[in-house]
N, C-alpha and C positions, 0 to 999 in steps of 0.2 A: 492255383491251389495254395502256393506258398504264401500269399497274400490271406488267405483265409485262415490258415494255420495259426495268425498270430493273435487269431481271437478264442484259440482251442480248438478241441476235437470237432471235426467235421461230420455231422449226422445229416443225411439227406432224407426229407419228408416230402414224397413226390406232391407236386403242388395239385390240388383237385381239380378235376373237370367241372368247369363251371359253366352251365346251359345258360345261354343269353336269354333264355325267357324265363328265368328265375326271378323272383319277387325280391323286394329289398329284404322282407323277412325272411326269406328262405336263404338269401346269403348270409343275414344274420347268425342264423343257426349254423352255419356251415362255418363261419367264423368263430362262433363260440366253440364248437368243435374242435377245430384244429388249432386254436389258442390255448385249450386246455391241454392238447398233447404236446405243444410247444412248452408250455410253463412247466408241465412235469418233468421236461428233461433238464429244466434249470439252466438254460443257455447263456454262455456270456454275450453272444451276439445271434441276430438272425438275420439272413438275407431274405429280402422279399421283394419281388417284381414279378407281375402278371395281369390279371384281370383289374382294372382301376377300382372299381368300388369294393370288391372284395379286399384288395391291398389295402386300399385307405382304412378300412374298419379294421383289418388286420393290426395294421401299424400302430393305429391309435390304442389298440387295446394291449399291445405289448409294451407301447411306451408307458401306457398308466402304470404298469406293473414294474416299472423299471429295467426293460430288457433294452439293449441297443438294437437296434433295426438298421439295416445296411440295403444299400442299392449298389449295384456294380456300374461303374461309368466305364465307356469305351470309346476309341476313336473309330469313326467308320470311314474304313477305307475303300474306295471305289476305282475299278478299273474298267475301261470300256474298249470294245474295239470292233472293227466293221470290217469283215473282209468276205467277199464272194456273196453279198448281199444278206449276209447275216449277222446281225447286231448283237453282240455277246455282251452282257454287264456281269460283273463280279463284285460282290459285296462283302468285305470281311469285316469283323468287329475285333479290335484288338484291346484287351482289358487294359485301363489304366490305373483305377483305384476303386475302393469302396468309399461311398459318401453316407454319413449317417443321417437317416431322416430326424427331422427335429420339427419343433414347433415355433414358426417363425413371426 
């Protein structure tokens, strides 16, 4: 959270539930709705991660109006153990930094 606060106040907008059967045009309508809500908040930056097609369209729309869009990067830490016939794998993700979306 400390890293997020460098971009201003943190306001959580729950990520929409995206049915895998939605058409591209239905995704577009969802993006339009959420982009409008986000732009109305006049944020300094937005963290956007989730369903690929939705995020791509939302990121493009937010970048087009001059909003900085970020993704969180993390280090994947894995530990495995095998004891008494039980294989256990624990995966933790440790936040590293925010990375800005950009047009390459």
